[in-house]
C-alpha positions in Angstrom: -0.3 0.4 0.4 1.4 3.8 -1.5 2.0 6.2 1.4 0.1 9.2 1.2 3.1 11.6 0.9 4.5 9.7 -1.2 4.2 9.6 -5.2 3.7 6.7 -7.7 7.0 6.8 -10.0 6.1 3.3 -11.8 3.9 6.0 -14.2 6.8 9.1 -13.4 10.0 10.1 -15.8 12.6 7.6 -15.4 16.2 9.2 -14.5 16.9 9.1 -18.1 14.1 11.1 -19.4 15.3 13.4 -16.5 18.8 13.9 -18.0 17.4 14.1 -21.3 15.1 17.3 -20.2 18.0 18.9 -18.9 20.3 18.1 -21.7 17.6 19.9 -24.1 17.3 22.8 -21.3 21.2 23.2 -22.3 21.2 23.1 -25.6 18.4 26.1 -25.8 21.5 28.6 -23.7 22.7 31.1 -25.4 26.4 29.9 -26.3 28.2 32.2 -24.7 27.2 30.5 -21.4 27.4 27.1 -22.3 31.2 27.9 -23.2 31.9 28.2 -19.9 30.1 25.1 -18.6 32.8 23.2 -20.2 34.1 21.5 -16.7 30.4 20.9 -15.2 28.1 17.7 -15.3 24.6 16.9 -14.7 23.5 15.0 -11.4 20.3 13.1 -11.6 19.2 11.2 -8.1 15.6 10.0 -7.0 16.2 12.5 -3.9 19.2 14.5 -2.0 21.3 12.6 0.2 20.4 13.3 3.7 23.1 15.0 5.0 22.1 17.4 2.1 19.5 17.6 3.3 20.3 18.4 7.2 23.0 20.3 5.6 20.7 23.4 4.4 18.3 22.2 7.7 16.1 20.9 5.4 12.9 18.3 6.7 11.7 16.9 4.1 12.9 15.6 1.2 10.2 16.4 -1.0 11.6 20.8 -0.6 14.7 20.2 -2.9 14.2 20.2 -6.4 18.2 20.9 -7.8 20.9 22.2 -6.0 24.8 23.5 -7.1 28.2 22.1 -5.8 30.9 23.9 -7.2 32.5 27.2 -7.6 31.0 29.9 -9.5 32.6 31.0 -12.1 33.5 35.1 -10.2 35.7 33.4 -7.8 37.2 30.7 -9.9 40.2 33.1 -11.1 41.3 32.9 -7.2 40.5 29.6 -5.8 41.6 26.8 -8.9 38.6 23.3 -8.0 39.6 20.0 -8.0 36.1 18.5 -9.0 34.1 19.8 -11.5 30.6 21.8 -10.4 27.7 19.3 -10.3 24.1 20.2 -10.7 22.0 18.2 -8.5 18.0 17.3 -9.9 16.2 15.4 -7.7 14.0 13.1 -9.7 10.9 12.2 -7.3 10.7 16.3 -6.1 10.1 17.7 -9.7 7.7 15.2 -10.3 6.0 16.4 -7.0 6.2 19.9 -7.3 4.8 19.7 -10.8 2.0 17.4 -10.2 0.7 19.5 -7.0 1.2 22.7 -9.1 0.0 21.3 -12.8 3.1 21.9 -14.6 5.0 20.4 -16.9 7.9 18.0 -15.2 10.1 19.0 -18.8 9.8 22.7 -17.7 10.0 22.6 -14.3 13.3 20.8 -14.9 14.0 23.2 -16.8 13.5 26.4 -14.5 15.2 24.3 -11.3 18.1 24.1 -14.6 18.4 27.7 -15.2 18.4 28.5 -11.5 21.2 26.4 -11.2 23.4 27.6 -13.7 22.8 30.9 -12.2 24.6 29.4 -9.2 27.1 28.7 -11.1 27.4 32.0 -13.0 26.9 34.0 -9.7 23.6 36.3 -11.6 21.9 37.7 -9.7 18.2 36.8 -9.8 16.9 39.6 -12.5 19.5 37.7 -14.6 18.0 34.4 -14.2 14.3 35.5 -15.3 16.4 36.9 -18.2 18.1 33.4 -18.9 14.6 31.4 -18.1 13.4 34.1 -20.3 15.7 33.9 -23.4 15.4 30.2 -23.2 11.9 28.7 -23.1 10.9 26.1 -24.7 8.3 26.6 -27.2 4.8 24.7 -27.7 6.2 22.4 -30.4 9.7 21.6 -28.3 7.6 20.4 -25.6 
């Protein structure tokens, strides 16, 4: 018997589909932005691990949709990172959020990915809004 607060993940986009949505979103970004995403990884997981949730003081594992881990571009001249930057996308929270808000999962993945890329670039909220607007999917691409 399924818990009330759990979603039926069998009928939802698989991890591979979330990766596909994310990489298609990357292709929508301006080339000038994509050129700075070379040492960059996207990871899709069902949920954030407990230590990440604890680090962020999050009690509900469905509250975290995505996370950027790395050194923002403006700081890379001062700090030489030894590992690639990573954007985590959390599949089950994304799906649940989309369902609860009558959103398309693909569009939500795009929104979260752009937001996390914005953190990578050290962007302001206005700059992230511009990136989301500039790189939106059209109805025929959905």
